[in-house]
Residue frames as a rotation matrix with the C-alpha (Angstrom) as fourth column:
UNK 1
0.195 0.974 -0.111 -6.34
-0.756 0.078 -0.650 20.18
-0.625 0.211 0.752 4.35
UNK 2
-0.337 -0.346 0.876 -6.48
0.206 0.880 0.427 16.79
-0.919 0.325 -0.226 2.56
UNK 3
-0.831 -0.043 -0.555 -6.67
-0.527 -0.259 0.809 16.72
-0.178 0.965 0.193 -1.19
UNK 4
-0.084 0.798 -0.597 -9.15
-0.649 0.411 0.640 13.88
0.756 0.441 0.484 -1.14
UNK 5
-0.022 0.143 0.990 -10.58
-0.854 0.512 -0.093 11.15
-0.520 -0.847 0.110 1.21
UNK 6
-0.174 -0.148 -0.974 -9.67
-0.762 0.647 0.038 7.63
0.624 0.748 -0.225 0.13
UNK 7
0.779 0.392 0.490 -10.85
-0.615 0.627 0.478 4.35
-0.120 -0.673 0.729 1.54
UNK 8
-0.130 -0.886 0.444 -8.03
-0.696 0.401 0.596 1.92
-0.706 -0.232 -0.669 2.47
UNK 9
0.199 0.260 0.945 -9.77
0.327 0.892 -0.314 -0.75
-0.924 0.371 0.092 0.26
UNK 10
0.980 0.189 0.067 -9.17
0.121 -0.290 -0.949 1.55
-0.160 0.938 -0.307 -2.79
UNK 11
0.403 -0.911 -0.091 -5.42
-0.881 -0.413 0.229 1.71
-0.246 -0.012 -0.969 -2.13
UNK 12
0.794 -0.256 -0.552 -2.92
-0.095 0.844 -0.528 -0.80
0.601 0.471 0.645 -3.62
UNK 13
0.796 -0.565 0.217 -0.19
-0.119 0.206 0.971 -2.51
-0.593 -0.799 0.097 -1.53
UNK 14
0.679 -0.668 -0.303 3.28
-0.522 -0.149 -0.840 -2.01
0.516 0.729 -0.450 -3.01
UNK 15
0.910 -0.357 -0.211 5.69
0.414 0.764 0.494 -4.77
-0.015 -0.537 0.843 -1.87
UNK 16
0.056 -0.947 0.315 8.71
0.731 -0.176 -0.659 -2.78
0.680 0.267 0.682 -2.82
UNK 17
-0.296 -0.074 0.952 7.70
-0.290 -0.943 -0.163 0.29
0.910 -0.325 0.257 -0.87
UNK 18
-0.680 0.194 -0.707 6.09
0.656 0.591 -0.469 -1.90
0.327 -0.783 -0.529 1.86
UNK 19
-0.803 0.405 -0.436 3.20
-0.046 -0.772 -0.634 0.71
-0.594 -0.490 0.639 1.79
UNK 20
0.078 0.886 0.457 -0.34
0.828 0.197 -0.525 1.21
-0.555 0.419 -0.718 0.65
UNK 21
-0.851 -0.450 -0.270 -0.32
0.216 -0.770 0.600 3.69
-0.478 0.453 0.753 -2.27
UNK 22
0.392 0.914 0.107 -2.74
0.691 -0.215 -0.690 5.86
-0.607 0.344 -0.716 -4.19
UNK 23
-0.147 -0.451 0.881 -2.07
0.945 -0.326 -0.009 7.85
0.292 0.831 0.474 -7.33
UNK 24
-0.071 0.008 -0.997 -1.17
0.499 -0.866 -0.042 11.46
-0.864 -0.501 0.058 -6.77
UNK 25
0.865 0.497 0.076 -2.02
0.309 -0.407 -0.860 14.10
-0.396 0.767 -0.505 -9.48
UNK 26
0.462 -0.805 -0.372 1.70
-0.738 -0.582 0.342 14.99
-0.492 0.116 -0.863 -9.57
UNK 27
0.417 -0.250 -0.874 2.41
-0.648 0.592 -0.479 11.49
0.638 0.766 0.085 -10.99
UNK 28
-0.719 -0.693 0.042 3.93
-0.499 0.473 -0.726 10.05
0.484 -0.543 -0.686 -7.82
UNK 29
-0.078 0.742 -0.666 2.09
0.294 0.655 0.696 8.06
0.953 -0.142 -0.269 -5.16
UNK 30
0.198 0.091 0.976 0.66
-0.887 -0.407 0.218 8.89
0.417 -0.909 0.000 -1.76
UNK 31
-0.196 -0.367 -0.909 2.03
0.087 0.917 -0.389 6.27
0.977 -0.155 -0.148 0.64
UNK 32
0.147 0.143 0.979 1.18
-0.974 -0.149 0.168 5.07
0.170 -0.978 0.117 4.16
UNK 33
-0.677 -0.607 -0.416 2.60
-0.448 0.788 -0.421 1.97
0.583 -0.099 -0.806 5.93
UNK 34
0.174 0.653 -0.737 0.82
0.301 0.677 0.672 -0.80
0.938 -0.339 -0.079 7.84
UNK 35
-0.436 -0.421 -0.795 2.71
0.876 0.003 -0.482 0.34
0.206 -0.907 0.367 10.94
UNK 36
-0.990 0.070 0.126 1.35
-0.084 -0.991 -0.108 3.83
0.118 -0.117 0.986 10.52
UNK 37
-0.150 0.977 -0.150 -2.24
-0.375 0.084 0.923 2.53
0.915 0.195 0.354 10.07
UNK 38
0.100 0.243 -0.965 -1.95
0.594 0.763 0.254 0.41
0.798 -0.599 -0.068 13.12
UNK 39
-0.709 -0.438 -0.553 -0.75
0.705 -0.471 -0.531 3.35
-0.028 -0.766 0.642 15.07
UNK 40
0.148 0.915 -0.376 -3.97
0.759 -0.349 -0.549 5.20
-0.634 -0.205 -0.746 14.02
UNK 41
-0.716 -0.425 -0.554 -2.35
-0.040 -0.767 0.640 7.44
-0.697 0.481 0.532 11.34
UNK 42
0.331 0.897 0.293 -5.00
0.475 0.110 -0.873 8.63
-0.815 0.428 -0.390 8.78
UNK 43
0.730 -0.072 -0.679 -2.85
-0.469 -0.776 -0.422 10.80
-0.497 0.626 -0.601 6.46
UNK 44
0.426 -0.572 0.702 -1.04
0.780 0.625 0.036 9.37
-0.459 0.532 0.712 3.44
UNK 45
0.407 -0.375 -0.833 1.69
-0.251 -0.923 0.293 11.66
-0.878 0.090 -0.470 2.11
UNK 46
0.907 -0.273 0.322 3.09
0.390 0.247 -0.887 12.10
0.162 0.930 0.330 -1.41
UNK 47
0.313 -0.895 -0.318 6.92
0.638 -0.050 0.769 12.31
-0.704 -0.443 0.555 -1.23
UNK 48
-0.473 -0.568 0.673 7.13
0.881 -0.319 0.349 14.54
0.017 0.758 0.652 -4.39
UNK 49
-0.413 0.419 0.809 4.58
0.101 -0.861 0.498 17.31
0.905 0.287 0.313 -3.57
UNK 50
-0.931 -0.051 0.362 2.80
-0.321 -0.361 -0.876 18.82
0.176 -0.931 0.319 -0.67
UNK 51
0.015 0.990 -0.141 -0.61
-0.775 0.101 0.623 17.06
0.631 0.100 0.769 -1.23
UNK 52
-0.914 -0.165 0.369 -1.94
-0.379 0.671 -0.637 14.60
-0.143 -0.723 -0.676 1.35
UNK 53
-0.198 0.933 -0.302 -5.05
-0.364 0.216 0.906 12.31
0.910 0.289 0.297 1.34
UNK 54
-0.289 0.246 0.925 -7.09
-0.936 0.131 -0.328 11.30
-0.202 -0.960 0.192 4.33
UNK 55
-0.726 0.005 -0.688 -7.28
-0.230 0.940 0.250 7.47
0.648 0.340 -0.681 4.55
UNK 56
-0.005 0.793 0.609 -10.55
-0.996 -0.060 0.069 6.16
0.091 -0.606 0.790 5.80
UNK 57
-0.283 -0.144 -0.948 -10.56
-0.206 0.975 -0.087 2.82
0.937 0.171 -0.305 7.51
UNK 58
0.443 0.418 0.793 -11.93
-0.877 0.018 0.481 0.94
0.187 -0.908 0.375 10.45
UNK 59
-0.113 -0.568 0.815 -10.90
-0.717 0.615 0.329 -2.21
-0.688 -0.547 -0.477 12.24
UNK 60
0.587 0.383 0.713 -12.44
0.143 0.818 -0.557 -4.51
-0.797 0.429 0.426 9.48
UNK 61
0.953 -0.276 -0.127 -10.52
-0.208 -0.285 -0.936 -2.70
0.223 0.918 -0.329 6.74
UNK 62
0.239 -0.910 0.339 -7.39
-0.970 -0.206 0.128 -2.96
-0.047 -0.359 -0.932 8.77
UNK 63
0.101 -0.084 0.991 -7.82
-0.339 0.934 0.113 -6.69
-0.935 -0.347 0.065 9.25
UNK 64
0.888 0.228 0.399 -8.45
0.283 0.415 -0.865 -7.11
-0.362 0.881 0.304 5.42
UNK 65
0.762 -0.640 -0.098 -5.37
-0.574 -0.598 -0.559 -5.00
0.299 0.483 -0.823 4.69
UNK 66
0.006 -0.756 0.655 -3.22
-0.834 0.357 0.421 -7.26
-0.552 -0.549 -0.628 6.92
UNK 67
0.346 0.233 0.909 -4.55
0.126 0.948 -0.291 -10.33
-0.930 0.216 0.299 4.94
UNK 68
1.000 0.017 -0.015 -3.73
-0.010 -0.270 -0.963 -8.57
-0.021 0.963 -0.270 1.68
UNK 69
0.334 -0.941 0.056 -0.15
-0.936 -0.339 -0.101 -8.08
0.114 -0.019 -0.993 2.78
UNK 70
-0.056 -0.364 0.930 0.22
-0.464 0.834 0.298 -11.75
-0.884 -0.415 -0.215 3.89
UNK 71
0.685 0.421 0.595 -1.23
0.304 0.576 -0.758 -12.94
-0.662 0.700 0.266 0.60
UNK 72
0.926 -0.343 -0.156 1.09
-0.324 -0.514 -0.794 -10.70
0.192 0.786 -0.587 -1.38
UNK 73
0.069 -0.924 0.376 4.12
-0.965 0.034 0.259 -11.82
-0.252 -0.381 -0.890 0.60
UNK 74
0.058 -0.005 0.998 3.19
-0.056 0.998 0.008 -15.57
-0.997 -0.056 0.058 -0.02
UNK 75
0.900 0.313 0.302 2.65
0.273 0.134 -0.953 -14.89
-0.339 0.940 0.035 -3.71
UNK 76
0.657 -0.731 -0.186 6.01
-0.736 -0.568 -0.367 -13.14
0.163 0.378 -0.911 -4.06
UNK 77
-0.130 -0.772 0.622 7.82
-0.792 0.459 0.404 -16.05
-0.597 -0.440 -0.671 -2.39
UNK 78
0.224 0.322 0.920 6.14
0.208 0.906 -0.368 -18.47
-0.952 0.274 0.136 -4.91
UNK 79
0.967 0.190 0.168 6.40
0.220 -0.293 -0.930 -16.43
-0.128 0.937 -0.326 -8.16
UNK 80
0.016 -1.000 0.012 9.92
0.900 0.020 0.436 -16.26
-0.437 0.004 0.900 -9.55
UNK 81
0.080 -0.016 -0.997 11.12
-0.038 -0.999 0.013 -12.77
-0.996 0.036 -0.080 -10.58
UNK 82
0.916 0.329 -0.228 10.82
-0.202 -0.112 -0.973 -11.71
-0.346 0.938 -0.036 -14.15
UNK 83
0.520 -0.725 -0.451 13.56
-0.687 -0.042 -0.725 -13.16
0.507 0.687 -0.520 -16.28
UNK 84
-0.080 -0.485 0.871 14.41
-0.822 0.527 0.217 -15.86
-0.564 -0.698 -0.441 -13.76
UNK 85
-0.295 -0.106 -0.950 15.35
-0.717 0.681 0.146 -19.18
0.632 0.724 -0.277 -15.36
UNK 86
0.795 0.555 0.246 13.59
-0.601 0.661 0.449 -22.36
0.086 -0.505 0.859 -14.13
UNK 87
-0.386 -0.890 0.242 15.87
-0.916 0.400 0.011 -24.93
-0.106 -0.217 -0.970 -12.51
UNK 88
0.115 0.380 -0.918 15.43
-0.587 0.771 0.246 -28.42
0.801 0.510 0.312 -13.79
UNK 89
0.490 0.069 0.869 14.72
-0.841 0.299 0.451 -31.02
-0.228 -0.952 0.205 -11.05
């Protein structure tokens, strides 16, 4: 049984984990990847405890999620990492 039902739009995309995440009461994060969503998976698991959430989404949410990932990837390639020094032209 799922701990909670969560809409995909309420989840955050984590570039490092390459997964959509949602805060778990244990302090860790529920996680589900785009590949899992595209395969029809609806359960996001927490790696630190036994809780799971049911992820609600339709085709329109899936398309928006794919756009969010592409935007995040573009932003990451433009924004230098923290502490990086600018190179003079």
